[in-house]
C-alpha angles and dihedrals in degrees: 000000000000115000116248114251109248117223090221093068110109125237091247092051093047093053094060117106091233092056092047091052095042094055095039094237126146117221093253090051091050093049091051090051090047091053091053094044095049095046117099105236119195123167113231112225128179111274132191090290107073088171139014131213109197113194109194123194105202123214098032118285117229108253092196091059097045126018102007112037120175106208093170095056123093117281093253087062105036096047129207102303126103125227133236134197120255132212088271115077113250095010118114136190134191112278088246089074106058096139096046087049088063094055098045088107088067098052144049119243118201109202100176107057109145144176135154106238110093093182124108097231094046094044094051091046093054095047094049100039110017090237135096112245118274130195089213102057141019112225123214120248121241091256092055092047090052089049091049094049101042109015129207125327134202093006090296128118113264093226124037129176119207117242092349141315101309097202139005089247090062089071140089098282111189092352122096116283086242086081096051121114126275107234120206096219089214137062116246088219091063122098109255093020111189131166113243117253092000091130126041119247113275091244091058104086126185094267093052091047090053092050091048091053092048091051091048090051092052092050091048092051090053092048092048091052097046108034148344106256109177095188093053090046090052090051090049089051090054092049093049091048091049092050091051091048094049093045097049116080090190092054093048090048091060089072095048109103091179088078090068120096115255090241091055091051089049091050091057097039128243098254131090096282095049099044094043092051093044090052090048090056091050091050097051089043088056094048110271108149101208129020119182119190133173131206135185136355111263104175093118108173090147132045095348097178097064091040092056092043090057096049112026100065094061090045091048091049094050099041094052089048092050095051092044094046094049091047094048091050093048090244096115089074090066103025122080113207119197127186110196142161135185098254141320133262133264116282093233124062109242129227090270093057090253139102127243132216116303124174101169093089138001141144134263129182129213131183141173137008098075098326113135118259121231098012129141106195120198130347140231125229127266095284097033088248098131144346118294099180137000101024114195128190122212089249089059092052093048093046088053092047091050090048091056091048090051101255124124105225091211090065112118121229124195117257122193111301091032093280111159114225127180114244087232122004122215099357126133135213104251098220092181087071094055135078115252110268 
């Protein structure tokens, strides 16, 4: 009888010829065992956040002109906007955010998020993956990791982007395309909004659908017997998901905004921000695990004041409605809402009356699913130039988000070639942001 390989044997011991011979292992067998033994294995289990709504503000929104104004700083730093008080004593917002100011007691605001890459591509990559960009590997976004770990629910895709995938870094990275996002292909704010491919073509009757599925099943059986073909399996996953979506009236209804009361639609606002956030609420209510939506264009190098004045009010209107609506429905207990951006803007107004890229400090908002209510975490300095207290890196935020979903960010997933890579490397769960368990 061959001895059983003990897990306490070290890598160096196992690689000796004597050990190989003694345990009857070939070198390939040993290397396969070594790969499994070295890989960090953590079982993902549902956490407080059954669903996530990630609201991403592309281009880098100015923290000084929104969530972290500095009214005592010189004019060339504080800008043209006035400030208002929020629901929390001593905490002020820009006057463009009156509604969000009234719900600050239901959320956590992080005012000292910081990284060092003031470049759009790098900033987006960090906020979606927890890693800096690499030419050697494409990392999966948080939505794709959630899809990989938990899969779809209630005949709905696990990961949906509204109105579509906002950036290539919001995708599946080195994971199978089966875990990529489902894009709507249409904006819910548009007249006649309809999700692409949600209904089969009129010429495709039930009998033809059944024959197509039977043929697909035969092909899959042949593929399974003869070879492992990841790309074909991913395509099959998409087909199966599409069939379930088309067949399920309840799943299709999740995308139907006409089922909302007129007052609810009015509460959110009829523009892009309102309709995207309202649809996000419908989707998580129906069972979607991760919804990522983007709103606005915040890369304001020129004339920042009018640019903000044209975009922030609709965002303010919709965000306050979303948090209130989720809370009133009891969904905020199980839905994590995140408001993120790629970086902030320069402390000093430039010669073109705008602000340039600034990664040293910016603001992020979290709410629901075990996140503390009414907390302002961290602070920036007098001119919002850098963190003063409570510095957080993107990897810390993502590690905390994963923790609330029920995923250990140290878990290693397999990249091409069988290489194990941590979901997020070097992050920490920021327990100060979370309710005591």
